VOBA-1610 file (N, C-alpha, C; in pm, whole numbers, padded with zeros to 5 digits, always signed):
BEGIN
Unk+01312-03780+04612Unk+01260-03894+04641Unk+01120-03939+04586Unk+01058-03811+04645Unk+00904-03834+04591Unk+00872-03825+04450Unk+00941-03760+04366Unk+00940-03771+04226Unk+00989-03881+04164Unk+01107-03928+04236Unk+01138-04068+04153Unk+01018-04183+04195Unk+00972-04191+04298Unk+00854-04278+04349Unk+00749-04257+04237Unk+00716-04127+04216Unk+00589-04130+04131Unk+00643-04168+03986Unk+00772-04157+03954Unk+00818-04209+03787Unk+00797-04370+03809Unk+00817-04433+03901Unk+00777-04559+03911Unk+00624-04597+03877Unk+00553-04494+03856Unk+00412-04539+03839Unk+00339-04479+03711Unk+00461-04434+03642Unk+00386-04368+03512Unk+00337-04461+03409Unk+00281-04433+03318Unk+00264-04533+03215Unk+00374-04596+03130Unk+00485-04545+03105Unk+00602-04607+03060Unk+00657-04701+03161Unk+00657-04658+03288Unk+00712-04748+03393Unk+00624-04893+03388Unk+00479-04856+03388Unk+00410-04978+03383Unk+00448-05081+03290Unk+00455-05005+03151Unk+00491-05084+03024Unk+00625-05159+03037Unk+00715-05096+03120Unk+00842-05173+03158Unk+00832-05262+03236Unk+00728-05299+03357Unk+00713-05373+03447Unk+00631-05511+03371Unk+00544-05455+03255Unk+00483-05577+03193Unk+00610-05648+03091Unk+00692-05547+03039Unk+00754-05608+02936Unk+00862-05700+03023Unk+00926-05684+03148Unk+00998-05751+03206Unk+00920-05879+03255Unk+00801-05882+03295Unk+00719-06012+03310Unk+00728-06089+03207Unk+00677-06069+03083Unk+00650-06127+02970Unk+00800-06183+02931Unk+00899-06114+02932Unk+01021-06166+02884Unk+01095-06273+02976Unk+01062-06231+03109Unk+01110-06328+03224Unk+01037-06439+03215Unk+00914-06461+03201Unk+00820-06564+03180Unk+00842-06661+03064Unk+00900-06612+02935Unk+00929-06667+02817Unk+01067-06733+02852Unk+01175-06669+02903Unk+01290-06713+02930Unk+01296-06820+03007Unk+01219-06816+03137Unk+01243-06923+03251Unk+01145-07060+03190Unk+01063-07037+03097Unk+00952-07135+03055Unk+01059-07198+02946Unk+01127-07134+02847Unk+01212-07223+02771Unk+01327-07296+02849Unk+01396-07207+02927Unk+01536-07281+02993Unk+01482-07392+03083Unk+01373-07395+03147Unk+01354-07503+03261Unk+01284-07621+03144Unk+01215-07562+03074Unk+01140-07688+02975Unk+01251-07738+02892Unk+01349-07684+02866Unk+01461-07776+02805Unk+01534-07865+02889Unk+01550-07837+03018Unk+01591-07943+03104Unk+01515-08062+03140Unk+01363-08016+03136Unk+01267-08116+03131Unk+01262-08203+03016Unk+01276-08149+02916Unk+01298-08227+02764Unk+01396-08339+02757Unk+01508-08289+02823Unk+01630-08358+02825Unk+01609-08480+02926Unk+01537-08447+03009Unk+01514-08580+03113Unk+01410-08688+03048Unk+01322-08631+02976Unk+01249-08681+02919Unk+01312-08790+02810Unk+01389-08734+02719Unk+01437-08795+02609Unk+01556-08896+02648Unk+01626-08861+02780Unk+01738-08913+02824Unk+01714-08918+02981Unk+01669-09040+03003Unk+01676-09072+03155Unk+01798-09040+03247Unk+01921-09076+03177Unk+02018-09036+03245Unk+02088-08894+03186Unk+02012-08803+03199Unk+02030-08668+03156Unk+02136-08609+03219Unk+02139-08644+03380Unk+02218-08571+03465Unk+02402-08593+03430Unk+02391-08696+03360Unk+02560-08751+03366Unk+02565-08747+03194Unk+02490-08709+03121Unk+02486-08724+02972Unk+02525-08569+02916Unk+02626-08561+02869Unk+02704-08416+02816Unk+02595-08352+02728Unk+02499-08436+02651Unk+02408-08371+02536Unk+02327-08290+02615Unk+02284-08331+02719Unk+02164-08249+02808Unk+02232-08115+02852Unk+02388-08110+02900Unk+02430-07967+02912Unk+02412-07891+02770Unk+02475-07937+02661Unk+02485-07876+02544Unk+02322-07814+02514Unk+02225-07909+02499Unk+02096-07881+02510Unk+02049-07738+02583Unk+02081-07757+02718Unk+02056-07646+02815Unk+02148-07514+02769Unk+02266-07530+02734Unk+02330-07396+02693Unk+02266-07339+02568Unk+02208-07426+02473Unk+02168-07352+02359Unk+02031-07301+02391Unk+01963-07380+02445Unk+01849-07315+02502Unk+01828-07179+02544Unk+01939-07166+02651Unk+01968-07055+02744Unk+02003-06944+02646Unk+02101-06956+02567Unk+02138-06837+02452Unk+02046-06813+02352Unk+01966-06902+02298Unk+01847-06843+02221Unk+01747-06780+02291Unk+01685-06861+02419Unk+01592-06755+02469Unk+01654-06645+02509Unk+01748-06615+02580Unk+01796-06479+02622Unk+01802-06390+02517Unk+01873-06444+02393Unk+01885-06339+02297Unk+01757-06289+02237Unk+01630-06390+02224Unk+01528-06351+02178Unk+01424-06253+02266Unk+01425-06295+02393Unk+01362-06198+02500Unk+01418-06079+02525Unk+01546-06063+02525Unk+01617-05912+02540Unk+01602-05838+02402Unk+01566-05907+02278Unk+01552-05832+02204Unk+01381-05773+02192Unk+01310-05850+02242Unk+01160-05779+02227Unk+01130-05697+02347Unk+01240-05693+02440Unk+01215-05591+02573Unk+01315-05475+02559Unk+01417-05472+02482Unk+01528-05390+02472Unk+01473-05241+02484Unk+01390-05203+02421Unk+01372-05065+02408Unk+01239-05038+02499Unk+01207-05123+02571Unk+01057-05080+02637Unk+01114-05092+02815Unk+01174-05211+02849Unk+01248-05196+02983Unk+01385-05212+02993Unk+01445-05219+02873Unk+01587-05214+02897Unk+01636-05372+02883Unk+01543-05456+02905Unk+01574-05603+02916Unk+01636-05684+03011Unk+01624-05681+03109Unk+01692-05699+03228Unk+01706-05865+03230Unk+01572-05916+03258Unk+01524-06051+03282Unk+01612-06096+03376Unk+01671-06047+03456Unk+01759-06093+03568Unk+01775-06003+03716Unk+01721-06056+03809Unk+01733-05952+03926Unk+01879-05913+03939Unk+01982-05997+03923Unk+02106-05927+03918Unk+02135-05815+03852Unk+02098-05823+03731Unk+02131-05708+03635Unk+02045-05580+03697Unk+01926-05600+03740Unk+01837-05486+03799Unk+01918-05432+03903Unk+01963-05511+03998Unk+02053-05474+04112Unk+02147-05356+04078Unk+02233-05430+03983Unk+02332-05363+03939Unk+02313-05222+03884Unk+02215-05242+03795Unk+02162-05111+03747Unk+02121-05018+03855Unk+02031-05048+03959Unk+02026-04979+04072Unk+02108-04900+04143Unk+02216-05004+04172Unk+02337-04948+04280Unk+02407-04824+04183Unk+02422-04871+04043Unk+02472-04756+03960Unk+02425-04640+03924Unk+02279-04635+03970Unk+02219-04491+03966Unk+02168-04513+03815Unk+02126-04617+03721Unk+02086-04609+03603Unk+01935-04626+03620Unk+01875-04693+03739Unk+01714-04686+03760Unk+01695-04665+03898Unk+01601-04619+03953Unk+01544-04586+04105Unk+01548-04704+04164Unk+01541-04710+04292Unk+01535-04807+04385Unk+01383-04856+04361Unk+01288-04759+04371Unk+01132-04810+04346Unk+01128-04876+04218Unk+01210-04846+04128Unk+01170-04924+03978Unk+01233-05040+04000Unk+01344-05061+04055Unk+01421-05180+04052Unk+01332-05291+04152Unk+01291-05232+04251Unk+01191-05346+04333Unk+01079-05400+04265Unk+01001-05311+04195Unk+00918-05349+04092Unk+00945-05430+03975Unk+01044-05430+03922Unk+01120-05511+03820Unk+01143-05645+03902Unk+01216-05641+04029Unk+01236-05774+04088Unk+01089-05856+04101Unk+01003-05768+04154Unk+00863-05835+04175Unk+00807-05905+04059Unk+00803-05813+03908Unk+00785-05878+03794Unk+00864-05988+03754Unk+00986-05999+03790Unk+01065-06099+03723Unk+01027-06219+03817Unk+01022-06233+03935Unk+00991-06340+04046Unk+00867-06374+03998Unk+00757-06308+04008Unk+00621-06360+03975Unk+00632-06422+03844Unk+00706-06376+03741Unk+00701-06425+03594Unk+00758-06590+03613Unk+00843-06581+03668Unk+00954-06712+03697Unk+00883-06830+03757Unk+00799-06800+03860Unk+00722-06885+03963Unk+00597-06931+03858Unk+00534-06830+03769Unk+00434-06851+03693Unk+00468-06947+03601Unk+00593-06938+03516Unk+00654-07024+03408Unk+00674-07146+03471Unk+00723-07169+03603Unk+00742-07303+03635Unk+00611-07368+03682Unk+00528-07289+03715Unk+00399-07349+03756Unk+00321-07422+03656Unk+00332-07340+03543Unk+00270-07366+03406Unk+00314-07481+03365Unk+00469-07531+03369Unk+00511-07638+03328Unk+00476-07750+03420Unk+00460-07738+03534Unk+00449-07832+03645Unk+00322-07898+03604Unk+00201-07776+03571Unk+00062-07799+03548Unk+00037-07875+03440Unk+00108-07855+03337Unk+00062-07908+03218Unk+00138-08035+03162Unk+00274-08011+03213Unk+00383-08143+03183Unk+00341-08237+03311Unk+00255-08317+03298Unk+00205-08403+03402Unk+00308-08516+03398Unk+00322-08539+03548Unk+00427-08665+03551Unk+00580-08618+03564Unk+00598-08490+03524Unk+00765-08453+03509Unk+00766-08332+03623Unk+00893-08378+03685Unk+00904-08284+03788Unk+00981-08185+03754Unk+00958-08043+03825Unk+01041-07928+03761Unk+01160-07936+03823Unk+01265-07932+03728Unk+01431-07952+03801Unk+01451-07816+03859Unk+01552-07859+03962Unk+01591-07704+04021Unk+01739-07728+04011Unk+01805-07612+04039Unk+01958-07585+04033Unk+02009-07657+04171Unk+02117-07737+04122Unk+02203-07788+04229Unk+02333-07786+04215Unk+02415-07797+04331Unk+02564-07780+04291Unk+02611-07956+04321Unk+02744-07949+04279Unk+02817-08080+04256Unk+02848-08134+04403Unk+02834-08273+04421Unk+02898-08298+04556Unk+03022-08259+04609Unk+03143-08228+04523Unk+03272-08186+04530Unk+03270-08052+04556Unk+03157-07962+04536Unk+03167-07825+04530Unk+03098-07806+04684Unk+03178-07677+04728Unk+03104-07610+04873Unk+02992-07504+04829Unk+02919-07464+04906Unk+02834-07374+04884Unk+02884-07221+04871Unk+03022-07218+04927Unk+03090-07094+04905Unk+03149-07082+04774Unk+03190-07195+04723Unk+03266-07192+04593Unk+03178-07196+04498Unk+03047-07257+04482Unk+02945-07249+04395Unk+02918-07103+04371Unk+02895-07043+04507Unk+02841-06894+04496Unk+02959-06806+04427Unk+03096-06845+04452Unk+03187-06763+04381Unk+03181-06767+04222Unk+03151-06917+04201Unk+03162-06957+04051Unk+03031-06879+03987Unk+02912-06887+04061Unk+02802-06810+03999Unk+02834-06689+03993Unk+02906-06603+04091Unk+02913-06447+04088Unk+03017-06403+03984Unk+03108-06500+03960Unk+03214-06463+03849Unk+03162-06461+03695Unk+03089-06585+03685Unk+03010-06576+03546Unk+02902-06460+03544Unk+02834-06421+03670Unk+02749-06321+03649Unk+02819-06187+03610Unk+02936-06140+03666Unk+03027-06058+03662Unk+03036-06046+03495Unk+03079-06157+03458Unk+03093-06165+03294Unk+02976-06140+03211Unk+02864-06199+03257Unk+02750-06162+03176Unk+02685-06006+03192Unk+02704-05972+03316Unk+02659-05827+03333Unk+02773-05717+03273Unk+02885-05748+03261Unk+02984-05687+03221Unk+02980-05647+03037Unk+02952-05798+03018Unk+02879-05777+02855Unk+02768-05722+02824Unk+02698-05714+02918Unk+02557-05627+02900Unk+02592-05490+02882Unk+02651-05427+02997Unk+02688-05289+02994Unk+02766-05265+02856Unk+02859-05349+02828Unk+02945-05291+02699Unk+02858-05313+02584Unk+02752-05400+02574Unk+02656-05415+02474Unk+02563-05321+02448Unk+02514-05245+02590Unk+02425-05125+02567Unk+02483-05006+02551Unk+02635-04976+02573Unk+02698-04844+02579Unk+02679-04808+02456Unk+02617-04677+02405Unk+02609-04618+02291Unk+02746-04575+02240Unk+02832-04543+02310Unk+02973-04499+02279Unk+03051-04600+02193Unk+03005-04720+02199Unk+03068-04837+02157Unk+02987-04864+02003Unk+02882-04790+01980Unk+02843-04844+01854Unk+02745-04943+01839Unk+02726-05005+01951Unk+02658-05136+01895Unk+02520-05132+01858Unk+02503-05235+01781Unk+02348-05237+01748Unk+02250-05354+01821Unk+02159-05301+01834Unk+02044-05388+01894Unk+02048-05544+01891Unk+02046-05586+01724Unk+02040-05758+01719Unk+02184-05806+01741Unk+02287-05748+01720Unk+02406-05783+01752Unk+02472-05798+01891Unk+02379-05701+01948Unk+02405-05682+02101Unk+02345-05782+02182Unk+02199-05810+02162Unk+02135-05903+02223Unk+02198-06027+02194Unk+02262-06065+02051Unk+02304-06226+02023Unk+02441-06220+02106Unk+02518-06139+02138Unk+02635-06136+02219Unk+02606-06174+02357Unk+02490-06107+02408Unk+02430-06154+02528Unk+02416-06281+02564Unk+02345-06332+02467Unk+02288-06469+02463Unk+02401-06573+02461Unk+02487-06530+02363Unk+02600-06633+02335Unk+02692-06652+02473Unk+02728-06520+02559Unk+02768-06526+02689Unk+02714-06603+02772Unk+02594-06604+02786Unk+02512-06680+02888Unk+02510-06818+02862Unk+02490-06853+02714Unk+02519-06988+02693Unk+02621-07073+02736Unk+02765-06988+02712Unk+02881-07036+02725Unk+02910-07041+02890Unk+02833-06964+02949Unk+02839-06967+03127Unk+02768-07095+03155Unk+02673-07137+03076Unk+02601-07291+03125Unk+02693-07377+03090Unk+02772-07389+02966Unk+02856-07487+02951Unk+02965-07512+03063Unk+03019-07380+03108Unk+03133-07378+03196Unk+03078-07428+03333Unk+02947-07384+03368Unk+02921-07401+03513Unk+02812-07513+03547Unk+02783-07559+03422Unk+02629-07649+03442Unk+02680-07752+03551Unk+02791-07856+03523Unk+02807-07960+03601Unk+02853-07947+03769Unk+02866-07794+03780Unk+02910-07767+03909Unk+02825-07704+03993Unk+02780-07585+03946Unk+02668-07520+04029Unk+02511-07499+03937Unk+02530-07566+03841Unk+02416-07562+03782Unk+02410-07445+03660Unk+02490-07342+03669Unk+02483-07252+03559Unk+02385-07151+03558Unk+02306-07117+03684Unk+02187-07035+03648Unk+02209-06885+03617Unk+02309-06848+03694Unk+02343-06686+03670Unk+02231-06602+03658Unk+02115-06651+03716Unk+01989-06584+03710Unk+01918-06605+03846Unk+01909-06523+03970Unk+01836-06558+04071Unk+01687-06598+04025Unk+01639-06524+03948Unk+01477-06552+03939Unk+01454-06681+03868Unk+01548-06722+03796Unk+01528-06865+03745Unk+01548-06959+03831Unk+01651-06933+03933Unk+01663-07042+04043Unk+01542-07045+04138Unk+01511-06920+04175Unk+01396-06887+04280Unk+01261-06952+04212Unk+01230-06958+04079Unk+01116-07008+04031Unk+01091-07138+04047Unk+01209-07227+03976Unk+01194-07352+03990Unk+01193-07398+04151Unk+01271-07341+04238Unk+01268-07387+04355Unk+01143-07372+04435Unk+01090-07278+04404Unk+00914-07250+04463Unk+00864-07359+04408Unk+00843-07402+04294Unk+00724-07503+04248Unk+00778-07630+04291Unk+00902-07655+04271Unk+00962-07795+04312Unk+00956-07801+04503Unk+00929-07695+04558Unk+00915-07697+04696Unk+01055-07737+04779Unk+01166-07690+04711Unk+01280-07707+04800Unk+01373-07572+04778Unk+01438-07523+04882Unk+01503-07399+04871Unk+01661-07429+04932Unk+01705-07562+04872Unk+01824-07578+04949Unk+01941-07501+04859Unk+02031-07453+04936Unk+02134-07400+04850Unk+02069-07246+04781Unk+01990-07224+04792Unk+01912-07117+04708Unk+02004-06984+04748Unk+02058-06951+04871Unk+02162-06847+04875Unk+02268-06845+04788Unk+02325-06966+04726Unk+02408-06950+04632Unk+02392-06875+04496Unk+02280-06904+04459Unk+02207-06832+04350Unk+02164-06694+04350Unk+02189-06633+04460Unk+02131-06490+04499Unk+02288-06396+04530Unk+02358-06444+04643Unk+02454-06380+04708Unk+02570-06360+04588Unk+02626-06464+04545Unk+02734-06439+04446Unk+02682-06380+04322Unk+02591-06399+04273Unk+02542-06320+04143Unk+02521-06157+04160Unk+02431-06123+04272Unk+02426-05991+04327Unk+02550-05911+04328Unk+02654-05984+04400Unk+02763-05926+04400Unk+02854-05927+04290Unk+02851-06034+04203Unk+02923-06029+04066Unk+02855-05924+04012Unk+02736-05900+03990Unk+02686-05798+03886Unk+02714-05663+03921Unk+02719-05625+04063Unk+02755-05495+04108Unk+02885-05457+04099Unk+02978-05541+04113Unk+03103-05535+04074Unk+03144-05481+03941Unk+03069-05584+03844Unk+03076-05559+03701Unk+03027-05407+03667Unk+02925-05374+03718Unk+02848-05255+03657Unk+02940-05138+03711Unk+02960-05139+03852Unk+03058-05041+03906Unk+03197-05004+03835Unk+03256-05130+03810Unk+03391-05155+03738Unk+03381-05065+03592Unk+03281-05098+03528Unk+03261-05082+03399Unk+03211-04904+03377Unk+03141-04887+03485Unk+03088-04739+03480Unk+03188-04636+03552Unk+03302-04676+03626Unk+03394-04588+03709Unk+03532-04616+03658Unk+03568-04714+03631Unk+03713-04746+03582Unk+03747-04750+03413Unk+03679-04854+03371Unk+03727-04881+03242Unk+03651-04795+03132Unk+03519-04765+03146Unk+03466-04689+03058Unk+03368-04555+03138Unk+03445-04461+03210Unk+03403-04352+03283Unk+03284-04289+03212Unk+03206-04237+03270Unk+03088-04157+03203Unk+03160-04035+03169Unk+03119-03958+03070Unk+03202-03832+03019Unk+03119-03700+03053Unk+02978-03724+03062Unk+02879-03634+03088Unk+02787-03683+03183Unk+02718-03583+03278Unk+02634-03660+03383Unk+02498-03597+03396Unk+02410-03687+03378Unk+02268-03591+03397Unk+02251-03539+03545Unk+02202-03408+03528Unk+02214-03350+03637Unk+02099-03383+03758Unk+02030-03458+03696Unk+01931-03496+03841Unk+01974-03645+03887Unk+01981-03747+03781Unk+02013-03893+03820Unk+02161-03897+03845Unk+02255-03819+03803Unk+02399-03832+03835Unk+02458-03961+03752Unk+02410-03998+03623Unk+02458-04086+03545Unk+02484-04037+03414Unk+02563-04089+03335Unk+02585-04047+03234Unk+02468-04037+03117Unk+02463-03934+03026Unk+02365-03904+02940Unk+02366-03993+02831Unk+02475-04055+02801Unk+02523-04124+02686Unk+02572-04271+02708Unk+02553-04307+02816Unk+02585-04446+02882Unk+02452-04522+02870Unk+02472-04632+02977Unk+02364-04744+02945Unk+02232-04681+02942Unk+02144-04705+02832Unk+01986-04654+02821Unk+01913-04758+02896Unk+01821-04726+02973Unk+01731-04807+03047Unk+01580-04743+03027
//
Protein backbone atom coordinates (compact mmCIF):
# COMPACT_ATOMS: atom_id res chain seq x y z
CA UNK A 1 0.00 0.00 0.00
CA UNK A 2 2.83 2.36 0.91
CA UNK A 3 4.60 1.68 -2.37
CA UNK A 4 1.43 2.36 -4.35
CA UNK A 5 0.93 5.63 -2.51
CA UNK A 6 4.53 6.59 -3.25
CA UNK A 7 4.00 5.80 -6.95
CA UNK A 8 1.25 8.41 -6.98
CA UNK A 9 3.84 11.15 -6.40
CA UNK A 10 6.47 10.18 -8.92
CA UNK A 11 7.41 12.48 -11.78
CA UNK A 12 5.43 10.40 -14.27
CA UNK A 13 2.39 10.45 -12.00
CA UNK A 14 2.49 14.23 -11.72
CA UNK A 15 2.74 14.46 -15.50
CA UNK A 16 -0.34 12.25 -15.73
CA UNK A 17 -2.34 14.48 -13.42
CA UNK A 18 -1.38 17.56 -15.40
CA UNK A 19 -2.28 15.81 -18.66
CA UNK A 20 -5.70 14.93 -17.24
CA UNK A 21 -6.18 18.52 -16.12
CA UNK A 22 -5.29 19.97 -19.53
CA UNK A 23 -7.34 17.43 -21.47
CA UNK A 24 -10.43 17.77 -19.26
CA UNK A 25 -10.17 21.56 -19.34
CA UNK A 26 -10.15 21.65 -23.14
CA UNK A 27 -12.90 19.05 -23.41
CA UNK A 28 -15.30 20.78 -21.02
CA UNK A 29 -14.49 24.19 -22.46
CA UNK A 30 -15.44 23.09 -25.97
CA UNK A 31 -18.51 21.08 -24.98
CA UNK A 32 -20.03 23.76 -22.76
CA UNK A 33 -19.04 26.56 -25.16
CA UNK A 34 -20.80 24.76 -28.01
CA UNK A 35 -24.00 24.83 -25.97
CA UNK A 36 -23.54 28.53 -25.28
CA UNK A 37 -22.87 29.19 -28.96
CA UNK A 38 -26.10 27.44 -29.91
CA UNK A 39 -28.05 29.59 -27.50
CA UNK A 40 -26.39 32.73 -28.84
CA UNK A 41 -27.27 31.92 -32.45
CA UNK A 42 -30.62 30.26 -31.76
CA UNK A 43 -32.71 31.68 -28.89
CA UNK A 44 -34.92 28.58 -29.12
CA UNK A 45 -31.92 26.21 -28.95
CA UNK A 46 -33.62 24.00 -26.37
CA UNK A 47 -36.26 22.93 -28.89
CA UNK A 48 -34.17 23.23 -32.05
CA UNK A 49 -32.69 19.89 -33.22
CA UNK A 50 -29.78 21.75 -34.83
CA UNK A 51 -28.37 22.55 -31.39
CA UNK A 52 -28.39 18.84 -30.55
CA UNK A 53 -26.36 18.03 -33.65
CA UNK A 54 -23.93 20.87 -32.89
CA UNK A 55 -23.42 19.56 -29.37
CA UNK A 56 -22.86 16.00 -30.57
CA UNK A 57 -20.30 17.06 -33.17
CA UNK A 58 -18.45 19.27 -30.69
CA UNK A 59 -18.44 16.43 -28.16
CA UNK A 60 -17.09 13.90 -30.66
CA UNK A 61 -14.38 16.17 -32.06
CA UNK A 62 -13.31 17.47 -28.65
CA UNK A 63 -13.09 14.05 -27.01
CA UNK A 64 -11.16 12.52 -29.91
CA UNK A 65 -8.67 15.39 -29.84
CA UNK A 66 -8.03 15.50 -26.10
CA UNK A 67 -7.71 11.72 -25.90
CA UNK A 68 -5.09 11.85 -28.64
CA UNK A 69 -2.94 14.37 -26.77
CA UNK A 70 -3.18 12.55 -23.40
CA UNK A 71 -3.21 8.94 -24.66
CA UNK A 72 0.43 8.04 -23.86
CA UNK A 73 0.76 10.23 -20.77
CA UNK A 74 -2.22 9.66 -18.50
CA UNK A 75 -4.21 7.14 -20.50
CA UNK A 76 -6.64 9.87 -21.55
CA UNK A 77 -9.46 9.27 -19.07
CA UNK A 78 -10.99 12.79 -19.12
CA UNK A 79 -13.92 11.30 -17.22
CA UNK A 80 -14.26 10.33 -13.54
CA UNK A 81 -16.39 7.33 -14.53
CA UNK A 82 -13.54 5.95 -16.68
CA UNK A 83 -11.08 6.52 -13.83
CA UNK A 84 -13.42 4.78 -11.38
CA UNK A 85 -13.74 1.73 -13.63
CA UNK A 86 -9.96 1.55 -14.07
CA UNK A 87 -9.43 1.72 -10.31
CA UNK A 88 -12.02 -0.97 -9.57
CA UNK A 89 -10.46 -3.18 -12.24
CA UNK A 90 -6.98 -2.74 -10.80
CA UNK A 91 -5.50 -0.86 -13.76
CA UNK A 92 -4.57 2.11 -11.59
CA UNK A 93 -4.16 2.49 -7.83
CA UNK A 94 -6.82 4.13 -5.66
CA UNK A 95 -4.57 7.09 -4.67
CA UNK A 96 -3.81 7.75 -8.33
CA UNK A 97 -7.51 7.57 -9.18
CA UNK A 98 -8.29 10.13 -6.47
CA UNK A 99 -5.72 12.54 -7.88
CA UNK A 100 -7.15 11.99 -11.36
CA UNK A 101 -10.57 12.90 -10.00
CA UNK A 102 -9.22 16.06 -8.37
CA UNK A 103 -7.50 17.12 -11.59
CA UNK A 104 -10.61 16.41 -13.68
CA UNK A 105 -13.05 18.21 -11.40
CA UNK A 106 -10.86 21.27 -10.91
CA UNK A 107 -10.27 21.48 -14.66
CA UNK A 108 -14.00 21.29 -15.35
CA UNK A 109 -14.84 24.02 -12.84
CA UNK A 110 -12.07 26.26 -14.19
CA UNK A 111 -13.22 25.76 -17.79
CA UNK A 112 -16.79 26.75 -16.91
CA UNK A 113 -15.54 29.67 -14.80
CA UNK A 114 -13.48 30.85 -17.76
CA UNK A 115 -16.57 30.82 -19.98
CA UNK A 116 -18.66 32.61 -17.36
CA UNK A 117 -15.97 35.24 -16.86
CA UNK A 118 -15.26 36.12 -20.48
CA UNK A 119 -18.57 35.44 -22.22
CA UNK A 120 -20.33 38.30 -20.48
CA UNK A 121 -24.10 38.11 -20.42
CA UNK A 122 -24.19 34.38 -21.17
CA UNK A 123 -25.30 31.83 -18.61
CA UNK A 124 -23.34 28.60 -18.30
CA UNK A 125 -25.79 25.85 -19.33
CA UNK A 126 -26.30 22.90 -17.02
CA UNK A 127 -27.45 19.38 -17.75
CA UNK A 128 -31.10 18.72 -16.99
CA UNK A 129 -33.59 15.92 -17.43
CA UNK A 130 -36.79 16.14 -19.45
CA UNK A 131 -40.07 16.67 -17.62
CA UNK A 132 -41.33 13.25 -18.62
CA UNK A 133 -38.19 11.57 -17.23
CA UNK A 134 -37.69 10.57 -13.61
CA UNK A 135 -34.34 10.93 -11.90
CA UNK A 136 -34.04 7.15 -11.73
CA UNK A 137 -34.80 6.74 -15.42
CA UNK A 138 -32.35 9.45 -16.40
CA UNK A 139 -29.66 7.85 -14.24
CA UNK A 140 -30.27 4.47 -15.90
CA UNK A 141 -30.01 6.06 -19.34
CA UNK A 142 -26.78 7.85 -18.44
CA UNK A 143 -25.46 4.61 -16.95
CA UNK A 144 -26.20 2.54 -20.04
CA UNK A 145 -24.57 5.07 -22.35
CA UNK A 146 -21.54 5.31 -20.07
CA UNK A 147 -21.35 1.52 -20.17
CA UNK A 148 -21.17 1.71 -23.97
CA UNK A 149 -18.54 4.45 -23.84
CA UNK A 150 -16.29 2.68 -21.33
CA UNK A 151 -16.64 -0.68 -23.06
CA UNK A 152 -15.56 1.05 -26.28
CA UNK A 153 -12.59 2.60 -24.47
CA UNK A 154 -11.47 -0.78 -23.14
CA UNK A 155 -11.78 -2.36 -26.57
CA UNK A 156 -9.98 0.53 -28.26
CA UNK A 157 -7.06 0.42 -25.82
CA UNK A 158 -6.62 -3.36 -25.80
CA UNK A 159 -3.30 -4.12 -27.52
CA UNK A 160 -4.50 -7.65 -28.30
CA UNK A 161 -6.98 -6.18 -30.78
CA UNK A 162 -4.25 -4.34 -32.65
CA UNK A 163 -5.86 -0.93 -32.31
CA UNK A 164 -4.01 2.18 -33.47
CA UNK A 165 -4.00 5.38 -31.42
CA UNK A 166 -5.53 7.63 -34.06
CA UNK A 167 -8.33 5.26 -35.04
CA UNK A 168 -8.99 4.36 -31.40
CA UNK A 169 -9.45 7.96 -30.29
CA UNK A 170 -11.70 8.59 -33.28
CA UNK A 171 -13.92 5.61 -32.43
CA UNK A 172 -14.24 6.74 -28.81
CA UNK A 173 -15.15 10.25 -29.93
CA UNK A 174 -17.78 8.93 -32.33
CA UNK A 175 -19.52 6.82 -29.68
CA UNK A 176 -19.52 9.81 -27.35
CA UNK A 177 -21.13 12.01 -30.00
CA UNK A 178 -23.68 9.31 -30.78
CA UNK A 179 -24.58 9.14 -27.09
CA UNK A 180 -25.29 12.87 -27.05
CA UNK A 181 -27.62 12.45 -30.01
CA UNK A 182 -29.40 9.58 -28.25
CA UNK A 183 -29.77 11.08 -24.77
CA UNK A 184 -29.52 14.84 -25.21
CA UNK A 185 -33.26 15.61 -25.17
CA UNK A 186 -33.91 13.24 -22.25
CA UNK A 187 -31.06 13.39 -19.73
CA UNK A 188 -28.74 15.92 -21.34
CA UNK A 189 -26.30 13.28 -22.58
CA UNK A 190 -23.51 14.13 -20.17
CA UNK A 191 -21.98 10.64 -19.63
CA UNK A 192 -19.19 12.52 -17.85
CA UNK A 193 -19.62 13.46 -14.18
CA UNK A 194 -16.87 16.09 -14.38
CA UNK A 195 -18.64 17.96 -17.17
CA UNK A 196 -21.91 17.99 -15.24
CA UNK A 197 -20.18 18.97 -11.99
CA UNK A 198 -18.26 21.89 -13.48
CA UNK A 199 -21.24 23.50 -15.17
CA UNK A 200 -23.42 22.99 -12.07
CA UNK A 201 -20.75 24.53 -9.81
CA UNK A 202 -20.51 27.74 -11.83
CA UNK A 203 -24.25 27.95 -12.47
CA UNK A 204 -24.86 27.50 -8.76
CA UNK A 205 -27.38 24.68 -8.99
CA UNK A 206 -26.81 21.01 -8.25
CA UNK A 207 -30.31 19.81 -8.98
CA UNK A 208 -30.36 16.17 -10.14
CA UNK A 209 -26.56 16.08 -9.91
CA UNK A 210 -26.71 12.50 -8.56
CA UNK A 211 -28.14 11.42 -11.93
CA UNK A 212 -24.81 12.24 -13.57
CA UNK A 213 -22.73 10.39 -11.00
CA UNK A 214 -24.53 7.27 -9.82
CA UNK A 215 -25.56 5.89 -13.21
CA UNK A 216 -22.27 6.60 -15.00
CA UNK A 217 -20.09 5.21 -12.19
CA UNK A 218 -22.07 1.97 -12.05
CA UNK A 219 -22.27 1.65 -15.84
CA UNK A 220 -18.54 2.25 -16.24
CA UNK A 221 -17.64 -0.28 -13.57
CA UNK A 222 -19.85 -3.00 -15.04
CA UNK A 223 -18.37 -2.36 -18.50
CA UNK A 224 -14.80 -2.63 -17.25
CA UNK A 225 -15.37 -5.78 -15.21
CA UNK A 226 -17.34 -7.43 -18.00
CA UNK A 227 -14.63 -6.73 -20.56
CA UNK A 228 -11.75 -7.83 -18.32
CA UNK A 229 -13.31 -10.93 -16.79
CA UNK A 230 -15.87 -12.31 -19.22
CA UNK A 231 -15.51 -11.26 -22.84
CA UNK A 232 -11.75 -10.66 -23.09
CA UNK A 233 -10.19 -12.11 -19.92
CA UNK A 234 -6.54 -11.44 -19.23
CA UNK A 235 -4.11 -14.11 -20.39
CA UNK A 236 -1.20 -13.31 -18.09
CA UNK A 237 -1.19 -11.36 -14.86
CA UNK A 238 1.25 -8.83 -13.50
CA UNK A 239 2.56 -10.32 -10.26
CA UNK A 240 2.30 -7.00 -8.43
CA UNK A 241 -0.89 -5.40 -9.73
CA UNK A 242 -2.79 -8.56 -10.58
CA UNK A 243 -3.84 -7.28 -14.00
CA UNK A 244 -2.96 -8.30 -17.51
CA UNK A 245 0.45 -7.25 -18.79
CA UNK A 246 -0.95 -6.91 -22.30
CA UNK A 247 -4.35 -5.53 -21.49
CA UNK A 248 -5.42 -1.91 -21.13
CA UNK A 249 -2.35 0.27 -20.79
CA UNK A 250 -2.65 3.27 -18.46
